[in-house]
C-alpha positions as CSV (number, residue, x, y, z in Angstrom):
1,K,-19.4,-8.4,-60.9
2,D,-19.3,-11.4,-59.1
3,R,-18.2,-9.5,-55.6
4,F,-21.0,-7.7,-53.5
5,Y,-19.5,-6.6,-50.4
6,T,-21.7,-3.8,-48.2
7,L,-20.0,-1.1,-47.2
8,E,-20.1,0.8,-43.7
9,V,-19.9,4.4,-43.1
10,W,-19.3,5.8,-39.5
11,S,-20.7,8.9,-37.4
12,E,-19.6,10.2,-34.2
13,D,-21.3,13.5,-33.8
14,G,-25.0,12.7,-34.5
15,G,-24.9,12.1,-38.2
16,K,-23.6,15.6,-38.8
17,T,-20.5,14.1,-40.4
18,W,-19.5,10.8,-41.4
19,T,-16.7,8.9,-42.7
20,C,-15.6,7.5,-45.7
21,P,-17.0,3.9,-46.6
22,V,-14.8,1.0,-45.8
23,E,-15.9,-2.4,-46.7
24,T,-17.0,-5.1,-44.4
25,S,-15.8,-8.7,-44.3
26,F,-19.3,-9.9,-45.1
27,E,-20.5,-10.3,-48.6
28,G,-24.3,-9.7,-49.5
29,F,-27.0,-6.6,-49.8
30,P,-27.6,-5.3,-46.5
31,N,-31.4,-4.8,-45.3
32,H,-31.8,-3.3,-41.7
33,L,-29.6,-2.6,-38.5
34,L,-31.4,-3.4,-35.5
35,R,-29.9,-2.1,-31.8
36,L,-30.9,-4.6,-29.3
37,R,-31.8,-3.9,-25.6
38,D,-28.3,-5.3,-24.7
39,G,-26.2,-2.7,-26.9
40,R,-25.5,-5.6,-29.5
41,I,-26.4,-4.6,-33.1
42,L,-28.6,-7.3,-35.8
43,C,-28.0,-6.8,-39.1
44,T,-30.3,-8.7,-41.3
45,Y,-29.3,-9.0,-45.1
46,G,-29.0,-11.1,-48.1
47,Y,-26.6,-13.2,-48.5
48,R,-24.6,-13.3,-52.2
49,R,-23.7,-16.8,-52.6
50,A,-26.1,-20.1,-52.2
51,P,-26.9,-22.0,-49.9
52,M,-27.3,-19.3,-47.3
53,G,-29.5,-16.8,-48.8
54,I,-31.0,-14.3,-46.0
55,C,-28.8,-14.1,-43.1
56,A,-28.6,-11.7,-40.2
57,L,-25.5,-10.8,-38.3
58,I,-24.4,-10.1,-35.4
59,S,-21.7,-7.2,-33.6
60,E,-20.9,-7.2,-29.9
61,D,-18.4,-4.0,-30.7
62,G,-20.8,-1.4,-32.1
63,G,-20.4,-2.4,-36.0
64,R,-16.5,-2.8,-35.9
65,T,-16.9,-6.3,-36.4
66,W,-19.2,-9.1,-37.0
67,G,-19.7,-12.5,-36.2
68,D,-20.4,-15.5,-38.6
69,P,-23.7,-15.6,-41.0
70,I,-27.0,-16.7,-39.4
71,R,-29.6,-18.3,-41.3
72,V,-32.9,-16.8,-41.1
73,N,-36.1,-17.5,-42.9
74,A,-37.5,-14.4,-43.6
75,S,-36.9,-11.2,-45.6
76,A,-38.2,-7.6,-45.9
77,P,-36.6,-4.0,-46.3
78,H,-37.0,-2.7,-42.8
79,G,-35.9,-6.2,-41.2
80,P,-37.4,-7.3,-37.5
81,V,-38.4,-6.0,-34.3
82,Q,-37.3,-6.6,-30.7
83,L,-40.7,-7.0,-28.9
84,A,-41.3,-6.2,-25.2
85,D,-41.0,-9.4,-24.2
86,G,-37.6,-9.9,-25.5
87,R,-38.1,-11.9,-28.5
88,I,-37.1,-10.5,-32.0
89,L,-39.6,-11.1,-34.8
90,Y,-38.7,-10.8,-38.2
91,L,-42.5,-10.5,-40.5
92,G,-41.3,-11.2,-44.0
93,V,-41.1,-13.3,-46.9
94,G,-40.2,-16.5,-46.7
95,K,-41.2,-19.9,-47.6
96,I,-43.7,-23.1,-46.3
97,D,-43.1,-26.4,-48.1
98,G,-41.2,-24.8,-51.0
99,E,-44.3,-22.2,-51.4
100,R,-43.3,-18.2,-51.1
101,A,-45.4,-17.0,-47.8
102,I,-45.6,-14.6,-45.5
103,V,-44.0,-15.6,-41.8
104,A,-43.4,-14.5,-38.6
105,D,-39.4,-15.5,-38.0
106,E,-38.7,-15.3,-34.0
107,S,-35.8,-15.3,-32.1
108,T,-36.0,-16.3,-28.6
109,D,-31.9,-16.3,-28.0
110,D,-31.2,-12.7,-28.9
111,G,-30.8,-13.6,-33.0
112,R,-28.5,-16.8,-32.5
113,T,-31.3,-19.4,-34.3
114,W,-35.0,-18.5,-35.8
115,N,-38.1,-20.8,-36.0
116,V,-41.0,-19.8,-38.3
117,I,-43.9,-19.4,-35.6
118,G,-46.7,-18.2,-37.9
119,T,-48.1,-17.1,-41.4
120,V,-50.2,-14.6,-42.6
121,N,-52.7,-15.1,-45.6
122,H,-52.6,-14.0,-48.4
123,P,-55.9,-12.0,-49.4
124,P,-58.0,-13.1,-52.6
125,A,-56.6,-12.3,-55.5
126,T,-58.3,-9.4,-57.2
127,A,-56.0,-6.4,-59.0
128,H,-52.8,-7.6,-56.9
129,R,-50.4,-10.3,-56.6
130,G,-50.2,-11.3,-53.0
131,L,-48.6,-9.6,-50.3
132,G,-44.5,-8.4,-49.7
133,E,-42.1,-6.0,-48.1
134,P,-43.8,-6.4,-44.7
135,H,-43.3,-4.5,-41.4
136,L,-44.6,-4.7,-38.2
137,V,-45.0,-2.6,-34.8
138,E,-46.0,-3.9,-31.1
139,T,-48.6,-1.4,-29.9
140,A,-49.0,0.0,-26.3
141,S,-51.5,-3.2,-25.7
142,G,-49.3,-6.0,-26.9
143,K,-51.2,-5.9,-30.3
144,L,-48.7,-6.7,-33.4
145,V,-50.1,-4.6,-36.4
146,G,-48.3,-5.7,-39.6
147,L,-48.5,-3.4,-43.1
148,F,-47.7,-5.1,-46.3
149,R,-46.7,-3.6,-49.9
150,V,-49.0,-5.7,-52.7
151,G,-48.0,-6.4,-56.4
152,G,-49.6,-5.6,-59.2
153,D,-49.5,-3.8,-62.6
154,H,-51.9,-0.7,-62.0
155,M,-50.0,1.9,-59.5
156,S,-53.4,3.1,-58.6
157,E,-54.5,0.1,-57.3
158,R,-51.5,-1.1,-54.6
159,F,-53.1,0.0,-51.3
160,L,-50.9,-1.1,-48.4
161,Y,-52.8,-4.1,-46.7
162,Q,-52.9,-4.3,-42.9
163,A,-53.1,-8.1,-40.7
164,D,-53.3,-8.0,-36.9
165,S,-52.0,-10.7,-34.1
166,D,-53.2,-10.6,-30.6
167,D,-50.8,-13.3,-29.4
168,G,-47.3,-12.4,-30.5
169,G,-47.0,-13.2,-33.9
170,R,-48.5,-16.9,-34.0
171,T,-51.6,-16.3,-35.6
172,W,-53.1,-13.4,-37.9
173,T,-55.8,-11.8,-38.8
174,P,-57.0,-11.9,-42.5
175,A,-55.2,-9.4,-44.8
176,R,-57.3,-6.5,-45.3
177,L,-57.2,-3.4,-47.8
178,T,-55.8,0.5,-46.0
179,P,-56.6,3.7,-47.0
180,M,-52.7,3.9,-48.0
181,L,-51.4,3.8,-51.8
182,G,-47.8,3.3,-52.0
183,F,-44.9,1.5,-50.5
184,P,-43.1,-0.2,-48.6
185,P,-44.4,1.1,-45.0
186,H,-42.1,1.2,-42.3
187,L,-43.8,1.4,-39.0
188,T,-42.9,3.2,-35.5
189,R,-44.6,3.4,-32.1
190,L,-44.5,7.1,-30.7
191,Q,-44.1,8.0,-27.4
192,D,-47.6,8.8,-26.9
193,D,-48.3,5.7,-28.2
194,R,-49.7,6.2,-31.5
195,L,-48.8,4.5,-34.5
196,L,-46.5,6.5,-37.4
197,V,-46.4,4.4,-40.8
198,V,-44.0,6.1,-43.7
199,Y,-44.3,4.9,-47.2
200,G,-43.3,6.2,-50.7
201,R,-46.5,7.9,-53.0
202,R,-45.7,5.9,-56.5
203,L,-48.4,8.5,-58.5
204,E,-48.1,11.7,-59.2
205,P,-47.3,13.9,-56.8
206,F,-44.9,11.5,-56.2
207,G,-42.9,11.9,-52.9
208,Q,-43.3,10.0,-49.0
209,R,-46.3,10.2,-46.8
210,A,-46.9,9.2,-43.1
211,C,-49.9,8.4,-41.5
212,L,-51.0,8.3,-37.7
213,S,-53.1,6.0,-36.2
214,D,-54.1,6.4,-32.4
215,D,-56.2,3.4,-32.2
216,E,-53.6,0.5,-32.4
217,G,-54.3,0.9,-36.5
218,V,-58.1,0.3,-36.2
219,T,-58.1,3.1,-38.3
220,W,-55.8,5.6,-39.7
């Protein structure tokens, strides 16, 4: 029970068939794989043992081998994104002065080092207990849109919240309520520049839901 090693599977035919799971050399719980523009793969994951915490790994050979763990400052199920200017930005749960916060964690050197450049304020407490499990997307105009899960006792009140940034993640609008009930969000910009978010509905009728925005997240 003290060993938690990540397993890898491979497909050489576009996902039709897969290899048997193979144990990797790194210990922890993987969150997300991101293929960078230069072809390398960035994996963000939770390292099992202190003091590493949340880490990133980089593979130069398509995931067959991985470099040493790199400390990052954010954590979220769907990991970071690479922006149009080449920066990698990770919107996730972190700490500021020892207190839990939603942070925008930036790498300007292809994932080798990370620095917090901004934070998102939690909305006033009502039926929830703050923001979590965020994901972000860059729009055609360069605006960043972030969506967040909220904690709370009643599933019927746990709508996604949204915050936007017009300066690359350094400052964010106050988190506001959206009409989308469920979590966690995963955002994608489509080829026609509309935004797509998918998330799990946790009330009957259960299942996966999708919403589209054709105005960069102003409406869904």
